[in-house]
C-alpha angles and dihedrals in degrees: 000000000000090000090050092052090048091050091049090049090052092047091051088057094042094092113033113192112264109198132186092270093059092047090051092051091051090047089053091052089049087050090054092046091057093043089058092040092054097054096104090050093051093045099036095122098050091041090051090051098043096049100025091239127177122225088256091055090049087051089053091055093048095042129017097025088061102029101053096058090035092058097042095049091043090059090054091046091051088057100050107014093102090060091066130059101264095220093054090046091051091050090053090048092055090052092051097048091045089058088050090052091053091049089052093049094052098039117126098186136048092245090056090050087053091048092053091051091048091052089049087055092051093053097044094045098073092041096071098053090046092050092048090053088060097040093044095052122111090242095073103122098199094049128260099265094053093041091051093047090052089048094049091046084064088065092052092046089048092060090050091044091055091050094047096044094041093048092046093051091048088052091050095045092049094200094306125129118252115212087343093306126124113249095253090054091051090051092050093052094045092053094056096043098086091058090089090069091052091054090055092048093051093049090051090052089051091055092047095053092046093223133319123258117246100187121122098022123134130205136234096282091059091044092051092046091053094045093054092041127039092348097060091123089074093062093078088053089057090056093045092048092050091054093048093049091047090056093047094047094047091052096043094048096050106031097096091048091047092052092047094049101038100039100030095241124158118249091259094045092049092049094050093045092049089047091054092049093051094043092052098042115024100059088045089056094046095046092045089055092049096047095043093047091050089065114096114250096024112138108221094207091062092050092050093045090048091055092051092047090053090049092051093050090047095052090055088050088054091055092050096042109140093194141017090256091056090046091052090050089052091050090051090054091045092053093046093050092049090048093053092049099044096043090045091058096052092045092049093053091066102066092043092063131072112242096246092053098042096097093053095042092048090050091050091047094049093044092050095047090045095052092047101032108029094029099045106023101071094035096049091048092050091046091051091047092054089055099050111113098176097073092251093112114159097007092057092043093050091047091054091050096048095045094046092050093047095047092052101036106040095063091044091051093050093046100039093036093071087081097046119107118234114255087227085074089073103024091118094047099270126129 
């Protein structure tokens, strides 16, 4: 009887209520994570000048330097994250990646820049599995699909926030040193400073929930066994998600540079313009994916393929743009399409996975998409740009990336997606 009472007590704690306030806090942390992640993109031009970097080296900073440690640590986090209160773990993660941001800002060599980005990857890696434990729990009042779309819109807003804030600070500094620091270093430090408030907020959430249950969770071995057994249908979603993230990361990393080079904007003007494009379009894409996929009967493969089709059409519009205004409109459509596709993939992973395996499967999904998307997208685009001899540069490189991803991924999504469950099946926290 005592064991039964204990089991009932555990079950009563198995699904703490996750209200809108908690989802908003996690979205804000995700916003900050992507602000700090986007620093090399915002400051590409001054970094290139200060360290005499090639586009391929800039791509290394934006991609592999971050993605390799991010993916490796995420796999470990997916195995043991449920053994730790997720809010305390997320607070620790913010501290670690903030230190990485400071190392990057004060670096005086390219290896130190790489080290700062790798430390940023370590800190941000464990954050995502911990956040998905909370947002994937049955206690999410607004439903998983909508909560996840709000959370992922924080990543899109974070990229725009970095561009806006970075561009604004560069405007204010006007090329002058601040406390003896070059402008790009001042921007980098300013962008990580608010993280201290987020640490406090996460620790307060930990105290309010009184701890998070860890019973019933399985590790990576169980997740892998399921994926290559009865859960084989999810493997195609891993490939599709990797392609979508590659497209989004390539665009996000190089948009400020593209605007500066193609439309003769200053670094600050390009950053603010790119920030406006992302702020207007990316959250719209993410939220659209969440709200559409929450409707019963919606086939996720069609939503993902539709986002990629929009991105493909937009990139051709970018090549044919007769004016900067038309080019900006094409970039807006490109960002929105990529947002629909990428968010749709992460949302669709959830109902495919049994509750006890969700932490491990999410970690494997995020690690895979990070290695392929974050690690390869910016670098491949920079490498292709360095090899353009027709003057097209970044526009041609980005076109090649978007078209290649769409041609490979859209058919796979439509074929493999016939076996994917609709996220509406679990929008209220049911399996």
